[in-house]
C-alpha positions in Angstrom: 19.7 38.2 -3.2 23.3 37.1 -2.6 26.2 39.4 -1.9 25.2 42.9 -1.6 22.1 42.7 -3.6 18.8 42.4 -2.2 15.9 40.7 -3.8 12.3 40.0 -3.7 12.4 36.3 -4.6 9.8 34.2 -6.3 9.9 30.3 -5.5 8.0 30.1 -8.5 4.5 27.7 -8.6 2.9 26.2 -11.7 -0.1 27.7 -10.4 -1.0 30.8 -12.0 -2.7 33.8 -9.7 -6.0 33.7 -9.6 -8.7 36.5 -10.5 -10.2 36.6 -7.6 -7.8 35.3 -4.7 -10.0 36.8 -1.6 -12.9 34.1 -2.4 -13.2 30.9 -0.6 -13.4 28.5 -3.4 -10.2 29.9 -4.8 -8.2 30.2 -2.0 -9.0 26.6 -1.1 -8.1 25.5 -4.7 -4.7 27.2 -4.0 -4.2 25.6 -0.4 -5.7 22.6 0.0 -4.7 20.5 2.7 -1.2 20.0 2.4 0.0 23.6 2.5 0.1 25.4 6.0 0.0 29.0 6.5 -3.5 29.1 4.2 -5.7 29.6 7.5 -8.0 32.5 8.2 -5.0 34.2 9.4 -2.4 33.9 6.7 -5.3 34.9 3.9 -6.5 38.1 5.8 -3.5 38.9 7.3 -0.7 38.4 4.5 -0.9 41.5 2.5 -0.2 43.5 5.7 2.5 41.3 7.0 4.4 41.1 3.2 4.4 44.9 3.3 5.9 45.2 6.3 8.9 42.6 5.5 9.4 43.7 2.0 10.1 47.3 4.1 12.5 45.5 6.0 14.0 43.6 3.3 14.7 46.6 1.2 15.6 48.6 4.1 18.3 45.9 5.5 19.0 43.8 2.5 21.9 45.9 0.6 23.9 44.9 4.1 22.6 41.8 5.7 21.3 40.3 2.3 17.5 39.9 3.0 15.3 38.8 0.8 11.5 37.7 0.6 9.2 34.8 -1.3 6.0 35.4 -1.7 5.1 32.1 -3.3 3.1 29.2 -1.9 5.9 26.7 -3.1 7.9 27.4 0.2 7.0 29.1 3.0 6.1 32.5 2.6 8.4 35.2 4.6 11.7 36.6 5.2 14.7 35.0 4.8 18.4 35.6 4.8 21.8 35.0 2.8 24.2 33.1 4.7 28.0 31.6 4.3 27.6 28.1 3.3 28.3 26.6 0.0 25.2 24.5 -1.7 24.9 21.3 -0.4 22.4 18.7 -0.3 19.4 19.8 1.8 20.4 23.2 1.9 18.0 26.4 0.7 19.3 28.4 -2.1 18.7 31.2 -4.3 19.1 30.7 -8.0 18.8 32.0 -11.5 17.2 29.4 -13.8 18.5 28.6 -17.4 17.3 30.9 -20.1 15.2 28.7 -22.2 13.6 27.5 -18.7 13.2 31.2 -17.6 12.0 32.4 -20.8 9.2 30.0 -20.5 8.4 30.5 -16.6 7.6 33.8 -17.4 5.7 33.4 -20.4 3.4 31.3 -18.1 3.3 33.5 -15.5 5.5 31.2 -13.1 8.1 33.6 -12.7 8.3 37.5 -12.1 10.2 40.7 -13.4 13.7 40.5 -12.3 17.2 40.7 -13.0 17.8 37.0 -13.8 18.4 35.5 -17.5 14.9 36.3 -19.4 14.7 39.4 -16.8 13.2 36.9 -14.5 13.3 36.6 -10.9 15.5 34.2 -9.1 14.1 31.0 -7.7 13.9 29.9 -3.8 14.4 25.9 -3.8 15.9 23.2 -2.0 18.7 21.1 -2.9 17.9 17.6 -3.7 20.5 16.5 -5.3 24.4 17.4 -6.1 27.0 16.2 -8.5 27.8 12.6 -8.6 24.3 11.4 -7.1 21.7 9.0 -9.2 17.8 10.4 -9.2 15.3 7.8 -10.0 12.3 9.7 -11.4 9.1 8.3 -11.5 5.3 9.8 -12.0 4.8 10.0 -8.3 8.1 9.6 -6.6 11.8 10.7 -7.1 14.6 8.9 -5.1 17.9 10.1 -5.0 20.6 7.4 -3.9 18.0 5.4 -3.2 16.1 7.3 -0.6 12.9 8.8 -0.9 12.8 12.5 -1.2 9.7 13.2 -2.7 6.3 11.8 -3.5 4.2 13.9 -5.1 2.9 13.3 -8.7 3.9 15.2 -11.6 1.4 17.1 -13.1 0.6 16.7 -16.6 -1.3 20.1 -16.7 -0.7 23.7 -14.7 -3.7 25.7 -13.1 -4.5 26.9 -16.3 -5.4 23.7 -17.5 -2.0 24.2 -20.3 0.0 21.6 -20.9 3.0 21.1 -18.6 6.3 19.8 -19.6 8.3 17.6 -17.5 11.8 15.4 -17.2 11.1 12.1 -18.7 10.9 9.3 -16.4 13.8 7.2 -16.0 17.1 7.5 -13.6 19.8 10.2 -14.1 23.2 10.9 -12.6 24.0 14.6 -11.7 26.8 15.6 -13.9 29.4 18.1 -12.5 28.5 21.5 -11.9 24.7 20.7 -11.4 22.4 20.3 -9.0 18.6 19.5 -8.9 16.3 21.9 -6.9 12.8 20.4 -5.2 10.6 22.7 -3.8 9.5 22.9 -0.6 5.9 22.5 -1.4 6.1 19.5 -4.3 2.6 19.9 -5.0 2.7 23.2 -6.5 6.2 23.6 -7.2 7.5 24.1 -10.4 11.4 22.6 -10.2 13.6 20.5 -11.5 11.0 17.3 -11.7 9.9 19.7 -14.8 12.9 21.4 -16.1 15.8 19.5 -15.1 19.0 20.2 -13.7 20.5 23.6 -12.9 24.1 24.9 -12.9 25.8 25.7 -9.8 27.1 28.6 -11.2 23.7 29.9 -11.4 23.4 30.1 -7.5 23.2 33.5 -5.9 23.3 32.3 -2.4 22.4 29.7 0.2 19.9 31.1 2.5 17.8 30.3 6.0 14.3 31.4 6.8 14.1 34.4 9.0 10.5 34.8 10.0 8.1 33.1 8.0 4.2 31.9 8.0 4.2 28.2 7.6 
């Protein structure tokens, strides 16, 4: 999704796709009260919108840096690469380290792509940069004394499989590293679980163009 490359981005969730995604019960489990865009319109019309947006991304991507996010851990829709450096608060598209990517692909959190382990890149917000001090607790993340997340770290994923996470405690972000967090922390599989990501793995900074909440 950076440079001249177009991509369909999966901002990965720790939820595995359901076998019956159109049933009301599975939709309720996936969405919950915290997620916007999971209303009747989004549930029924999203497949059509996704097809249209993917056509736009495919046609305009090579020249304008468009990509499509299909995951619920960030607003689903069309994003565009912008000329900016990764900084705290920016949205970035990044590849995950090989071991992390392989784990995510095996679990079904990541789709196929051209990142290490033949996985898709992820779309996350930069929560901490080099020099920042992170305090990671069971249900809170504090960066330099400021609370940035207040969602519990889950012990299992949607398939009831054990879900490894970073050990609770304080960490100083190393040179060349970033901590990445999902916009919907209740579903997002992010740095709370797999730790920092090298800034060299960032493909680009992006902005939302058209999303469904």
